[in-house]
C-alpha positions as YAML, in Angstrom:
chain: A
units: angstrom
residues:
- id: 1
  name: UNK
  ca: [-79.92, 123.44, 122.46]
- id: 2
  name: UNK
  ca: [-81.95, 120.84, 120.67]
- id: 3
  name: UNK
  ca: [-85.39, 119.96, 122.41]
- id: 4
  name: UNK
  ca: [-85.77, 116.21, 122.94]
- id: 5
  name: UNK
  ca: [-88.59, 114.67, 121.14]
- id: 6
  name: UNK
  ca: [-90.97, 112.73, 123.76]
- id: 7
  name: UNK
  ca: [-91.29, 109.24, 122.38]
- id: 8
  name: UNK
  ca: [-93.75, 106.09, 123.11]
- id: 9
  name: UNK
  ca: [-93.52, 102.72, 123.56]
- id: 10
  name: UNK
  ca: [-95.60, 101.01, 120.90]
- id: 11
  name: UNK
  ca: [-95.06, 97.33, 121.46]
- id: 12
  name: UNK
  ca: [-91.75, 97.81, 123.11]
- id: 13
  name: UNK
  ca: [-90.55, 100.39, 119.95]
- id: 14
  name: UNK
  ca: [-90.15, 103.92, 120.54]
- id: 15
  name: UNK
  ca: [-92.04, 105.61, 118.56]
- id: 16
  name: UNK
  ca: [-92.74, 109.56, 117.82]
- id: 17
  name: UNK
  ca: [-96.67, 108.59, 118.48]
- id: 18
  name: UNK
  ca: [-98.26, 106.22, 120.80]
- id: 19
  name: UNK
  ca: [-99.53, 104.71, 117.53]
- id: 20
  name: UNK
  ca: [-97.77, 103.21, 114.07]
- id: 21
  name: UNK
  ca: [-100.35, 103.08, 110.95]
- id: 22
  name: UNK
  ca: [-99.87, 100.36, 109.19]
- id: 23
  name: UNK
  ca: [-101.87, 100.64, 105.79]
- id: 24
  name: UNK
  ca: [-104.85, 102.31, 104.77]
- id: 25
  name: UNK
  ca: [-107.66, 99.94, 105.77]
- id: 26
  name: UNK
  ca: [-110.69, 101.81, 104.16]
- id: 27
  name: UNK
  ca: [-112.31, 104.67, 102.66]
- id: 28
  name: UNK
  ca: [-115.76, 106.39, 101.54]
- id: 29
  name: UNK
  ca: [-117.38, 108.60, 99.46]
- id: 30
  name: UNK
  ca: [-120.82, 110.83, 100.49]
- id: 31
  name: UNK
  ca: [-122.96, 110.67, 97.38]
- id: 32
  name: UNK
  ca: [-126.15, 112.10, 96.24]
- id: 33
  name: UNK
  ca: [-126.81, 109.32, 93.26]
- id: 34
  name: UNK
  ca: [-126.97, 106.50, 95.77]
- id: 35
  name: UNK
  ca: [-128.26, 103.88, 93.31]
- id: 36
  name: UNK
  ca: [-125.71, 104.82, 90.56]
- id: 37
  name: UNK
  ca: [-122.99, 104.75, 92.30]
- id: 38
  name: UNK
  ca: [-123.48, 101.17, 93.94]
- id: 39
  name: UNK
  ca: [-124.17, 100.14, 90.63]
- id: 40
  name: UNK
  ca: [-120.83, 101.86, 89.50]
- id: 41
  name: UNK
  ca: [-118.40, 100.47, 92.62]
- id: 42
  name: UNK
  ca: [-120.36, 96.96, 92.80]
- id: 43
  name: UNK
  ca: [-120.95, 95.90, 89.34]
- id: 44
  name: UNK
  ca: [-118.22, 97.48, 87.51]
- id: 45
  name: UNK
  ca: [-115.33, 98.27, 89.51]
- id: 46
  name: UNK
  ca: [-116.55, 94.40, 91.66]
- id: 47
  name: UNK
  ca: [-116.35, 95.55, 95.55]
- id: 48
  name: UNK
  ca: [-118.94, 93.00, 96.62]
- id: 49
  name: UNK
  ca: [-121.36, 94.55, 99.25]
- id: 50
  name: UNK
  ca: [-120.84, 92.94, 103.00]
- id: 51
  name: UNK
  ca: [-123.22, 94.90, 104.83]
- id: 52
  name: UNK
  ca: [-126.12, 97.71, 104.58]
- id: 53
  name: UNK
  ca: [-127.36, 99.96, 107.30]
- id: 54
  name: UNK
  ca: [-129.89, 101.85, 107.29]
- id: 55
  name: UNK
  ca: [-129.61, 105.06, 109.28]
- id: 56
  name: UNK
  ca: [-133.27, 106.72, 109.29]
- id: 57
  name: UNK
  ca: [-134.19, 103.35, 111.43]
- id: 58
  name: UNK
  ca: [-131.76, 104.17, 113.49]
- id: 59
  name: UNK
  ca: [-133.30, 105.38, 117.11]
- id: 60
  name: UNK
  ca: [-134.31, 108.76, 116.93]
- id: 61
  name: UNK
  ca: [-133.51, 109.26, 113.35]
- id: 62
  name: UNK
  ca: [-136.35, 108.67, 111.90]
- id: 63
  name: UNK
  ca: [-137.64, 112.78, 112.11]
- id: 64
  name: UNK
  ca: [-134.26, 114.13, 111.69]
- id: 65
  name: UNK
  ca: [-133.54, 112.38, 108.41]
- id: 66
  name: UNK
  ca: [-137.33, 112.44, 107.06]
- id: 67
  name: UNK
  ca: [-136.71, 114.31, 104.15]
- id: 68
  name: UNK
  ca: [-133.59, 112.13, 102.85]
- id: 69
  name: UNK
  ca: [-134.64, 110.16, 99.97]
- id: 70
  name: UNK
  ca: [-132.46, 106.72, 100.57]
- id: 71
  name: UNK
  ca: [-131.18, 106.67, 104.54]
- id: 72
  name: UNK
  ca: [-128.99, 103.38, 103.25]
- id: 73
  name: UNK
  ca: [-125.23, 103.05, 103.88]
- id: 74
  name: UNK
  ca: [-123.28, 100.31, 102.06]
- id: 75
  name: UNK
  ca: [-120.54, 98.79, 102.77]
- id: 76
  name: UNK
  ca: [-118.08, 96.96, 100.56]
- id: 77
  name: UNK
  ca: [-115.43, 94.74, 100.59]
- id: 78
  name: UNK
  ca: [-112.95, 93.27, 98.23]
- id: 79
  name: UNK
  ca: [-110.79, 90.74, 100.41]
- id: 80
  name: UNK
  ca: [-111.61, 89.27, 103.82]
- id: 81
  name: UNK
  ca: [-111.95, 92.58, 105.87]
- id: 82
  name: UNK
  ca: [-115.96, 93.40, 106.15]
- id: 83
  name: UNK
  ca: [-115.07, 96.40, 104.15]
- id: 84
  name: UNK
  ca: [-112.34, 98.47, 102.31]
- id: 85
  name: UNK
  ca: [-114.84, 100.99, 100.86]
- id: 86
  name: UNK
  ca: [-118.42, 102.42, 101.78]
- id: 87
  name: UNK
  ca: [-120.89, 104.93, 100.56]
- id: 88
  name: UNK
  ca: [-123.18, 107.11, 102.53]
- id: 89
  name: UNK
  ca: [-125.98, 109.35, 101.52]
- id: 90
  name: UNK
  ca: [-124.84, 113.13, 101.61]
- id: 91
  name: UNK
  ca: [-127.90, 114.23, 103.26]
- id: 92
  name: UNK
  ca: [-126.91, 111.51, 105.98]
- id: 93
  name: UNK
  ca: [-123.97, 112.31, 106.74]
- id: 94
  name: UNK
  ca: [-124.82, 116.31, 106.50]
- id: 95
  name: UNK
  ca: [-127.48, 115.95, 109.32]
- id: 96
  name: UNK
  ca: [-125.70, 113.49, 111.68]
- id: 97
  name: UNK
  ca: [-122.03, 114.53, 110.89]
- id: 98
  name: UNK
  ca: [-122.09, 118.18, 110.00]
- id: 99
  name: UNK
  ca: [-118.91, 119.13, 107.97]
- id: 100
  name: UNK
  ca: [-116.06, 120.50, 109.90]
- id: 101
  name: UNK
  ca: [-114.35, 123.64, 108.93]
- id: 102
  name: UNK
  ca: [-114.35, 122.60, 105.38]
- id: 103
  name: UNK
  ca: [-115.76, 124.78, 102.40]
- id: 104
  name: UNK
  ca: [-118.75, 121.98, 101.58]
- id: 105
  name: UNK
  ca: [-116.40, 119.97, 99.28]
- id: 106
  name: UNK
  ca: [-115.43, 117.57, 101.65]
- id: 107
  name: UNK
  ca: [-117.46, 114.58, 100.23]
- id: 108
  name: UNK
  ca: [-114.81, 111.99, 101.62]
- id: 109
  name: UNK
  ca: [-116.72, 110.47, 104.69]
- id: 110
  name: UNK
  ca: [-113.73, 108.88, 105.92]
- id: 111
  name: UNK
  ca: [-109.83, 107.65, 105.37]
- id: 112
  name: UNK
  ca: [-109.02, 104.86, 107.58]
- id: 113
  name: UNK
  ca: [-105.80, 103.93, 108.85]
- id: 114
  name: UNK
  ca: [-105.30, 100.41, 110.75]
- id: 115
  name: UNK
  ca: [-103.10, 100.78, 113.77]
- id: 116
  name: UNK
  ca: [-101.61, 97.61, 115.41]
- id: 117
  name: UNK
  ca: [-103.39, 97.23, 118.45]
- id: 118
  name: UNK
  ca: [-106.59, 98.48, 120.60]
- id: 119
  name: UNK
  ca: [-103.87, 100.11, 123.15]
- id: 120
  name: UNK
  ca: [-102.53, 102.47, 119.93]
- id: 121
  name: UNK
  ca: [-105.88, 103.85, 119.35]
- id: 122
  name: UNK
  ca: [-107.18, 104.62, 123.23]
- id: 123
  name: UNK
  ca: [-103.02, 105.98, 123.68]
- id: 124
  name: UNK
  ca: [-103.89, 107.55, 120.39]
- id: 125
  name: UNK
  ca: [-106.79, 109.63, 121.68]
- id: 126
  name: UNK
  ca: [-105.07, 110.75, 124.66]
- id: 127
  name: UNK
  ca: [-102.47, 112.32, 122.23]
- id: 128
  name: UNK
  ca: [-104.71, 113.92, 119.71]
- id: 129
  name: UNK
  ca: [-106.68, 115.64, 123.08]
- id: 130
  name: UNK
  ca: [-103.11, 116.56, 124.71]
- id: 131
  name: UNK
  ca: [-102.31, 118.05, 121.47]
- id: 132
  name: UNK
  ca: [-105.60, 119.92, 120.59]
- id: 133
  name: UNK
  ca: [-106.00, 117.83, 117.44]
- id: 134
  name: UNK
  ca: [-110.20, 118.06, 116.95]
- id: 135
  name: UNK
  ca: [-111.66, 114.45, 117.81]
- id: 136
  name: UNK
  ca: [-115.01, 113.52, 116.04]
- id: 137
  name: UNK
  ca: [-115.83, 110.27, 118.29]
- id: 138
  name: UNK
  ca: [-114.04, 107.39, 119.71]
- id: 139
  name: UNK
  ca: [-115.38, 103.81, 120.16]
- id: 140
  name: UNK
  ca: [-116.58, 101.04, 118.61]
- id: 141
  name: UNK
  ca: [-118.97, 101.25, 115.24]
- id: 142
  name: UNK
  ca: [-121.41, 98.03, 113.95]
- id: 143
  name: UNK
  ca: [-121.11, 96.71, 111.72]
- id: 144
  name: UNK
  ca: [-117.17, 96.06, 111.33]
- id: 145
  name: UNK
  ca: [-116.71, 95.99, 114.66]
- id: 146
  name: UNK
  ca: [-113.53, 97.77, 114.56]
- id: 147
  name: UNK
  ca: [-112.46, 99.88, 117.58]
- id: 148
  name: UNK
  ca: [-111.59, 103.47, 116.44]
- id: 149
  name: UNK
  ca: [-110.64, 106.99, 117.29]
- id: 150
  name: UNK
  ca: [-111.58, 110.28, 114.22]
- id: 151
  name: UNK
  ca: [-109.93, 112.90, 113.89]
- id: 152
  name: UNK
  ca: [-109.99, 116.04, 111.66]
- id: 153
  name: UNK
  ca: [-107.43, 117.28, 109.39]
- id: 154
  name: UNK
  ca: [-106.69, 120.79, 108.60]
- id: 155
  name: UNK
  ca: [-109.42, 120.95, 105.87]
- id: 156
  name: UNK
  ca: [-112.15, 118.81, 107.41]
- id: 157
  name: UNK
  ca: [-111.11, 115.14, 106.27]
- id: 158
  name: UNK
  ca: [-111.95, 113.01, 108.43]
- id: 159
  name: UNK
  ca: [-109.09, 110.33, 109.30]
- id: 160
  name: UNK
  ca: [-110.03, 107.09, 111.77]
- id: 161
  name: UNK
  ca: [-107.42, 105.32, 113.48]
- id: 162
  name: UNK
  ca: [-108.74, 101.85, 114.12]
- id: 163
  name: UNK
  ca: [-107.70, 98.43, 115.47]
- id: 164
  name: UNK
  ca: [-109.11, 95.34, 113.69]
- id: 165
  name: UNK
  ca: [-112.04, 94.60, 111.87]
- id: 166
  name: UNK
  ca: [-114.62, 91.59, 111.67]
- id: 167
  name: UNK
  ca: [-113.13, 89.21, 109.01]
- id: 168
  name: UNK
  ca: [-115.68, 87.69, 106.55]
- id: 169
  name: UNK
  ca: [-114.70, 84.37, 105.55]
- id: 170
  name: UNK
  ca: [-115.34, 81.63, 103.05]
- id: 171
  name: UNK
  ca: [-119.14, 81.70, 103.93]
- id: 172
  name: UNK
  ca: [-119.24, 85.33, 102.71]
- id: 173
  name: UNK
  ca: [-121.67, 85.63, 105.88]
- id: 174
  name: UNK
  ca: [-121.25, 89.21, 107.88]
- id: 175
  name: UNK
  ca: [-121.69, 89.18, 111.83]
- id: 176
  name: UNK
  ca: [-125.39, 89.42, 112.67]
- id: 177
  name: UNK
  ca: [-127.27, 92.51, 113.90]
- id: 178
  name: UNK
  ca: [-127.88, 90.33, 117.20]
- id: 179
  name: UNK
  ca: [-124.06, 91.11, 118.18]
- id: 180
  name: UNK
  ca: [-124.26, 94.41, 117.57]
- id: 181
  name: UNK
  ca: [-124.49, 94.99, 121.46]
- id: 182
  name: UNK
  ca: [-120.46, 95.32, 122.14]
- id: 183
  name: UNK
  ca: [-120.30, 98.62, 120.23]
- id: 184
  name: UNK
  ca: [-119.35, 101.69, 121.71]
- id: 185
  name: UNK
  ca: [-120.13, 105.06, 121.67]
- id: 186
  name: UNK
  ca: [-117.36, 106.17, 124.12]
- id: 187
  name: UNK
  ca: [-113.64, 105.60, 124.75]
- id: 188
  name: UNK
  ca: [-113.06, 101.80, 125.75]
- id: 189
  name: UNK
  ca: [-111.56, 100.50, 129.10]
- id: 190
  name: UNK
  ca: [-108.60, 98.65, 128.65]
- id: 191
  name: UNK
  ca: [-108.76, 95.65, 128.37]
- id: 192
  name: UNK
  ca: [-111.51, 94.26, 126.45]
- id: 193
  name: UNK
  ca: [-112.37, 90.71, 125.29]
- id: 194
  name: UNK
  ca: [-110.81, 88.88, 122.37]
- id: 195
  name: UNK
  ca: [-113.30, 88.47, 119.17]
- id: 196
  name: UNK
  ca: [-112.86, 84.77, 120.08]
- id: 197
  name: UNK
  ca: [-114.64, 85.55, 123.22]
- id: 198
  name: UNK
  ca: [-117.56, 87.75, 121.74]
- id: 199
  name: UNK
  ca: [-118.24, 84.46, 119.86]
- id: 200
  name: UNK
  ca: [-118.37, 82.26, 122.38]
- id: 201
  name: UNK
  ca: [-120.50, 84.63, 124.40]
- id: 202
  name: UNK
  ca: [-122.77, 85.12, 121.57]
- id: 203
  name: UNK
  ca: [-123.73, 81.37, 121.22]
- id: 204
  name: UNK
  ca: [-123.92, 80.83, 124.63]
- id: 205
  name: UNK
  ca: [-126.72, 83.43, 124.31]
- id: 206
  name: UNK
  ca: [-128.48, 82.04, 122.00]
- id: 207
  name: UNK
  ca: [-127.83, 83.98, 118.98]
- id: 208
  name: UNK
  ca: [-127.49, 82.12, 115.53]
- id: 209
  name: UNK
  ca: [-123.91, 83.71, 114.12]
- id: 210
  name: UNK
  ca: [-124.62, 81.94, 110.79]
- id: 211
  name: UNK
  ca: [-127.21, 84.72, 110.08]
- id: 212
  name: UNK
  ca: [-125.42, 87.86, 109.11]
- id: 213
  name: UNK
  ca: [-125.92, 89.35, 105.89]
- id: 214
  name: UNK
  ca: [-124.54, 87.53, 102.63]
- id: 215
  name: UNK
  ca: [-123.45, 88.87, 98.75]
- id: 216
  name: UNK
  ca: [-125.04, 87.49, 96.09]
- id: 217
  name: UNK
  ca: [-123.13, 88.28, 93.11]
- id: 218
  name: UNK
  ca: [-125.50, 89.49, 90.21]
- id: 219
  name: UNK
  ca: [-122.86, 89.19, 87.04]
- id: 220
  name: UNK
  ca: [-122.29, 85.89, 85.71]
- id: 221
  name: UNK
  ca: [-118.91, 84.90, 85.44]
- id: 222
  name: UNK
  ca: [-117.69, 85.27, 82.32]
- id: 223
  name: UNK
  ca: [-113.83, 86.11, 81.92]
- id: 224
  name: UNK
  ca: [-111.28, 83.98, 82.54]
- id: 225
  name: UNK
  ca: [-108.92, 85.94, 84.99]
- id: 226
  name: UNK
  ca: [-105.44, 84.25, 85.40]
- id: 227
  name: UNK
  ca: [-107.05, 80.51, 85.55]
- id: 228
  name: UNK
  ca: [-110.38, 81.86, 87.21]
- id: 229
  name: UNK
  ca: [-113.58, 82.73, 85.78]
- id: 230
  name: UNK
  ca: [-115.06, 86.02, 87.18]
- id: 231
  name: UNK
  ca: [-117.63, 88.45, 86.28]
- id: 232
  name: UNK
  ca: [-115.18, 91.54, 85.18]
- id: 233
  name: UNK
  ca: [-111.75, 90.33, 83.71]
- id: 234
  name: UNK
  ca: [-110.15, 92.08, 86.49]
- id: 235
  name: UNK
  ca: [-109.63, 91.27, 90.60]
- id: 236
  name: UNK
  ca: [-108.92, 94.52, 93.41]
- id: 237
  name: UNK
  ca: [-106.50, 93.21, 95.54]
- id: 238
  name: UNK
  ca: [-105.51, 96.48, 97.69]
- id: 239
  name: UNK
  ca: [-107.01, 100.10, 97.66]
- id: 240
  name: UNK
  ca: [-104.76, 103.67, 97.89]
- id: 241
  name: UNK
  ca: [-103.31, 105.75, 97.82]
- id: 242
  name: UNK
  ca: [-105.69, 108.36, 98.73]
- id: 243
  name: UNK
  ca: [-105.05, 111.95, 97.40]
- id: 244
  name: UNK
  ca: [-106.27, 115.49, 98.68]
- id: 245
  name: UNK
  ca: [-107.00, 118.71, 97.45]
- id: 246
  name: UNK
  ca: [-105.93, 121.10, 100.71]
- id: 247
  name: UNK
  ca: [-105.96, 124.38, 100.94]
- id: 248
  name: UNK
  ca: [-102.49, 124.67, 102.61]
- id: 249
  name: UNK
  ca: [-99.90, 121.89, 101.35]
- id: 250
  name: UNK
  ca: [-97.55, 123.08, 104.31]
- id: 251
  name: UNK
  ca: [-99.90, 122.96, 106.84]
- id: 252
  name: UNK
  ca: [-101.12, 119.49, 105.81]
- id: 253
  name: UNK
  ca: [-98.21, 118.12, 105.74]
- id: 254
  name: UNK
  ca: [-97.25, 119.18, 108.91]
- id: 255
  name: UNK
  ca: [-100.80, 117.72, 110.59]
- id: 256
  name: UNK
  ca: [-99.95, 114.30, 108.80]
- id: 257
  name: UNK
  ca: [-96.06, 113.83, 109.73]
- id: 258
  name: UNK
  ca: [-96.60, 115.25, 113.24]
- id: 259
  name: UNK
  ca: [-99.64, 114.25, 114.30]
- id: 260
  name: UNK
  ca: [-100.59, 110.54, 112.47]
- id: 261
  name: UNK
  ca: [-96.95, 109.76, 111.86]
- id: 262
  name: UNK
  ca: [-96.49, 110.02, 108.04]
- id: 263
  name: UNK
  ca: [-93.08, 110.07, 106.43]
- id: 264
  name: UNK
  ca: [-92.66, 112.38, 103.52]
- id: 265
  name: UNK
  ca: [-91.40, 109.89, 99.97]
- id: 266
  name: UNK
  ca: [-91.32, 112.46, 97.32]
- id: 267
  name: UNK
  ca: [-92.37, 115.69, 96.02]
- id: 268
  name: UNK
  ca: [-92.70, 117.01, 92.83]
- id: 269
  name: UNK
  ca: [-93.79, 120.75, 91.44]
- id: 270
  name: UNK
  ca: [-96.33, 121.01, 88.86]
- id: 271
  name: UNK
  ca: [-97.39, 124.41, 87.28]
- id: 272
  name: UNK
  ca: [-95.07, 126.13, 89.81]
- id: 273
  name: UNK
  ca: [-97.04, 124.09, 92.72]
- id: 274
  name: UNK
  ca: [-95.50, 121.98, 95.74]
- id: 275
  name: UNK
  ca: [-97.09, 118.39, 95.73]
- id: 276
  name: UNK
  ca: [-96.24, 116.18, 98.34]
- id: 277
  name: UNK
  ca: [-96.32, 112.34, 98.03]
- id: 278
  name: UNK
  ca: [-95.96, 110.31, 102.02]
- id: 279
  name: UNK
  ca: [-96.25, 107.26, 103.04]
- id: 280
  name: UNK
  ca: [-96.64, 104.95, 106.17]
- id: 281
  name: UNK
  ca: [-95.22, 101.52, 105.00]
- id: 282
  name: UNK
  ca: [-93.40, 100.43, 102.26]
- id: 283
  name: UNK
  ca: [-95.52, 101.70, 99.43]
- id: 284
  name: UNK
  ca: [-94.07, 104.56, 97.86]
- id: 285
  name: UNK
  ca: [-97.20, 106.85, 98.94]
- id: 286
  name: UNK
  ca: [-100.47, 105.94, 100.40]
- id: 287
  name: UNK
  ca: [-101.57, 109.88, 100.55]
- id: 288
  name: UNK
  ca: [-100.68, 112.82, 98.11]
- id: 289
  name: UNK
  ca: [-101.00, 116.22, 99.22]
- id: 290
  name: UNK
  ca: [-102.24, 118.63, 96.21]
- id: 291
  name: UNK
  ca: [-103.07, 122.51, 96.27]
- id: 292
  name: UNK
  ca: [-106.22, 123.37, 95.58]
- id: 293
  name: UNK
  ca: [-105.39, 126.00, 93.03]
- id: 294
  name: UNK
  ca: [-104.67, 122.57, 90.95]
- id: 295
  name: UNK
  ca: [-107.90, 121.25, 90.63]
- id: 296
  name: UNK
  ca: [-109.39, 123.39, 88.03]
- id: 297
  name: UNK
  ca: [-106.00, 122.82, 85.49]
- id: 298
  name: UNK
  ca: [-106.47, 119.38, 86.34]
- id: 299
  name: UNK
  ca: [-109.88, 119.26, 85.01]
- id: 300
  name: UNK
  ca: [-111.15, 117.56, 88.44]
- id: 301
  name: UNK
  ca: [-114.83, 118.06, 90.16]
- id: 302
  name: UNK
  ca: [-115.04, 121.40, 91.87]
- id: 303
  name: UNK
  ca: [-117.82, 119.80, 94.22]
- id: 304
  name: UNK
  ca: [-115.08, 117.48, 96.39]
- id: 305
  name: UNK
  ca: [-111.31, 117.88, 97.55]
- id: 306
  name: UNK
  ca: [-110.59, 114.43, 96.35]
- id: 307
  name: UNK
  ca: [-108.24, 114.31, 93.64]
- id: 308
  name: UNK
  ca: [-108.56, 110.32, 93.44]
- id: 309
  name: UNK
  ca: [-108.64, 107.10, 95.28]
- id: 310
  name: UNK
  ca: [-106.62, 104.31, 94.04]
- id: 311
  name: UNK
  ca: [-107.41, 100.97, 93.52]
- id: 312
  name: UNK
  ca: [-104.90, 98.31, 92.67]
- id: 313
  name: UNK
  ca: [-105.53, 95.29, 90.45]
- id: 314
  name: UNK
  ca: [-103.55, 92.11, 90.16]
- id: 315
  name: UNK
  ca: [-101.43, 92.55, 87.03]
- id: 316
  name: UNK
  ca: [-100.90, 94.72, 84.60]
- id: 317
  name: UNK
  ca: [-102.76, 92.45, 82.39]
- id: 318
  name: UNK
  ca: [-105.65, 92.93, 84.65]
- id: 319
  name: UNK
  ca: [-105.30, 96.92, 84.31]
- id: 320
  name: UNK
  ca: [-105.66, 96.63, 80.85]
- id: 321
  name: UNK
  ca: [-108.44, 94.46, 80.81]
- id: 322
  name: UNK
  ca: [-110.26, 97.17, 83.26]
- id: 323
  name: UNK
  ca: [-109.73, 99.88, 81.19]
- id: 324
  name: UNK
  ca: [-111.25, 98.18, 78.15]
- id: 325
  name: UNK
  ca: [-114.15, 96.92, 80.27]
- id: 326
  name: UNK
  ca: [-115.01, 100.28, 82.19]
- id: 327
  name: UNK
  ca: [-114.91, 102.23, 78.73]
- id: 328
  name: UNK
  ca: [-116.84, 99.29, 76.95]
- id: 329
  name: UNK
  ca: [-119.90, 100.28, 79.68]
- id: 330
  name: UNK
  ca: [-119.61, 104.01, 79.31]
- id: 331
  name: UNK
  ca: [-117.15, 105.17, 81.86]
- id: 332
  name: UNK
  ca: [-115.25, 108.25, 81.21]
- id: 333
  name: UNK
  ca: [-111.40, 108.50, 82.03]
- id: 334
  name: UNK
  ca: [-109.63, 111.68, 82.92]
- id: 335
  name: UNK
  ca: [-105.67, 111.96, 81.52]
- id: 336
  name: UNK
  ca: [-103.53, 112.96, 84.35]
- id: 337
  name: UNK
  ca: [-99.80, 113.72, 83.81]
- id: 338
  name: UNK
  ca: [-97.73, 110.65, 84.57]
- id: 339
  name: UNK
  ca: [-95.26, 112.71, 86.71]
- id: 340
  name: UNK
  ca: [-98.30, 113.29, 89.18]
- id: 341
  name: UNK
  ca: [-98.02, 109.61, 90.01]
- id: 342
  name: UNK
  ca: [-94.55, 108.79, 91.20]
- id: 343
  name: UNK
  ca: [-94.13, 105.35, 92.06]
- id: 344
  name: UNK
  ca: [-97.02, 104.26, 89.44]
- id: 345
  name: UNK
  ca: [-95.92, 103.29, 86.02]
- id: 346
  name: UNK
  ca: [-99.22, 102.33, 84.69]
- id: 347
  name: UNK
  ca: [-102.34, 104.32, 85.85]
- id: 348
  name: UNK
  ca: [-105.78, 105.48, 84.38]
- id: 349
  name: UNK
  ca: [-108.22, 107.27, 86.04]
- id: 350
  name: UNK
  ca: [-112.01, 106.68, 86.00]
- id: 351
  name: UNK
  ca: [-114.78, 108.88, 86.88]
- id: 352
  name: UNK
  ca: [-117.86, 107.74, 89.03]
- id: 353
  name: UNK
  ca: [-121.13, 108.77, 88.56]
- id: 354
  name: UNK
  ca: [-120.82, 111.69, 91.18]
- id: 355
  name: UNK
  ca: [-117.43, 112.99, 89.28]
- id: 356
  name: UNK
  ca: [-115.23, 111.54, 91.63]
- id: 357
  name: UNK
  ca: [-111.99, 109.85, 90.46]
- id: 358
  name: UNK
  ca: [-110.65, 106.69, 90.56]
- id: 359
  name: UNK
  ca: [-107.45, 105.65, 89.72]
- id: 360
  name: UNK
  ca: [-106.62, 101.68, 88.60]
- id: 361
  name: UNK
  ca: [-102.92, 100.92, 88.41]
- id: 362
  name: UNK
  ca: [-100.99, 97.40, 89.11]
- id: 363
  name: UNK
  ca: [-97.41, 98.73, 90.62]
- id: 364
  name: UNK
  ca: [-96.49, 100.77, 93.44]
- id: 365
  name: UNK
  ca: [-92.64, 100.98, 93.95]
- id: 366
  name: UNK
  ca: [-91.35, 99.78, 97.14]
- id: 367
  name: UNK
  ca: [-89.56, 101.55, 99.99]
- id: 368
  name: UNK
  ca: [-86.53, 99.59, 101.22]
- id: 369
  name: UNK
  ca: [-84.43, 100.01, 104.36]
- id: 370
  name: UNK
  ca: [-83.01, 102.90, 103.45]
- id: 371
  name: UNK
  ca: [-85.92, 104.86, 103.18]
- id: 372
  name: UNK
  ca: [-85.33, 106.34, 99.76]
- id: 373
  name: UNK
  ca: [-87.34, 106.33, 96.47]
- id: 374
  name: UNK
  ca: [-85.75, 104.78, 93.09]
- id: 375
  name: UNK
  ca: [-84.05, 107.73, 91.49]
- id: 376
  name: UNK
  ca: [-86.41, 109.05, 88.61]
- id: 377
  name: UNK
  ca: [-84.40, 108.40, 86.17]
- id: 378
  name: UNK
  ca: [-84.11, 104.64, 86.85]
- id: 379
  name: UNK
  ca: [-88.37, 104.58, 86.47]
- id: 380
  name: UNK
  ca: [-90.31, 103.11, 83.60]
- id: 381
  name: UNK
  ca: [-91.12, 106.07, 80.82]
- id: 382
  name: UNK
  ca: [-94.57, 106.06, 80.46]
- id: 383
  name: UNK
  ca: [-95.02, 109.51, 78.78]
- id: 384
  name: UNK
  ca: [-96.58, 107.25, 75.91]
- id: 385
  name: UNK
  ca: [-99.73, 107.12, 73.53]
- id: 386
  name: UNK
  ca: [-100.41, 103.50, 73.37]
- id: 387
  name: UNK
  ca: [-99.68, 100.89, 76.42]
- id: 388
  name: UNK
  ca: [-97.35, 98.18, 75.28]
- id: 389
  name: UNK
  ca: [-98.83, 94.40, 75.06]
- id: 390
  name: UNK
  ca: [-96.41, 93.45, 77.66]
- id: 391
  name: UNK
  ca: [-93.41, 94.68, 80.29]
- id: 392
  name: UNK
  ca: [-90.09, 93.40, 81.33]
- id: 393
  name: UNK
  ca: [-89.87, 93.44, 85.34]
- id: 394
  name: UNK
  ca: [-88.66, 95.62, 87.74]
- id: 395
  name: UNK
  ca: [-86.76, 94.69, 91.03]
- id: 396
  name: UNK
  ca: [-90.27, 95.41, 92.86]
- id: 397
  name: UNK
  ca: [-92.94, 93.92, 89.99]
- id: 398
  name: UNK
  ca: [-95.48, 92.06, 92.07]
- id: 399
  name: UNK
  ca: [-93.21, 92.51, 95.10]
- id: 400
  name: UNK
  ca: [-96.18, 94.67, 96.90]
- id: 401
  name: UNK
  ca: [-98.87, 92.06, 96.70]
- id: 402
  name: UNK
  ca: [-100.62, 90.49, 99.86]
- id: 403
  name: UNK
  ca: [-102.37, 87.33, 100.47]
- id: 404
  name: UNK
  ca: [-106.15, 88.07, 99.02]
- id: 405
  name: UNK
  ca: [-107.51, 84.59, 99.22]
- id: 406
  name: UNK
  ca: [-109.21, 83.44, 96.26]
- id: 407
  name: UNK
  ca: [-110.08, 85.40, 93.30]
- id: 408
  name: UNK
  ca: [-113.58, 85.13, 93.49]
...
């Protein structure tokens, strides 16, 4: 007799988990070459610094981090979210967040998925405890102001579920540090005050809410990007997917489907190995799971379990321009077989100063009401040496764009 799976009300809809992941919210690396990496992600890729957090200046950390030369953590954004990408120093993270269960090659400091409410985060933490999913912490970090629960996957990757995140508006100012008193290091009680109420409370308490960090662009706006002058000939419009090397694909698939609620979109067999692509929305995939035995044959760095981190740009022309721009500045690219990015037609894989692979693309296949991907024979053939000047549209070309606000 079939066992009835427990279901949970998520905003009045019955779901297999007490939360529903909506999208990849932010992502980050632990690095040793901090200055070089900041230059790569800020000046070359175009992420904007939203805040800098000095871990060494935090209470009780001066002695613990005494031997770490640079204890700063950099928070970056490409849209109104306070941060969509972060860089932390490996020496800092190894001290305050020691690797969990992995083999010392987990250089991803977080893979962060957005849920729809604070209740989903809190109920999710209860769900993880009941199922003995290892929890790192629950609370609310500053900067960013997002409520969260951090859990570990079987390889030691940290997955964060969060609700809400501070928004950086037209004046490019982040929240001042004086408002960090609303940070939590433990599970919050429900309900909590709203962001609007926090702002009004800060003003009543005499806090200058316009005294936060503001990023100033350091490069001149030399390129016309579809009608707007920008410092680079392209603009990041979305982050993801995240592709991981894992020890056991079956175990990892079970974790991400059963514990986090992902759905399998497609599987590929490459060199006799199973590669699985999963989603949590309408994108073809937001997560790819590759067996670790493929890492060497694909020419990936052995120091990291990250196969690649995706960065979407606004158009096919911007993708071509981005590749030229980065190549002219000495960035190296890897050749990855096109069958290993199903749902994406044209993609280029740039290498950052630490050897991490950044997947640049402009298009992601969209999954419709029936939950099925496009048959492979109907996809655009891309296994050619040269990219064409222009492309014919597909039914879902530019259908995955979210509202970004101004390009610059």
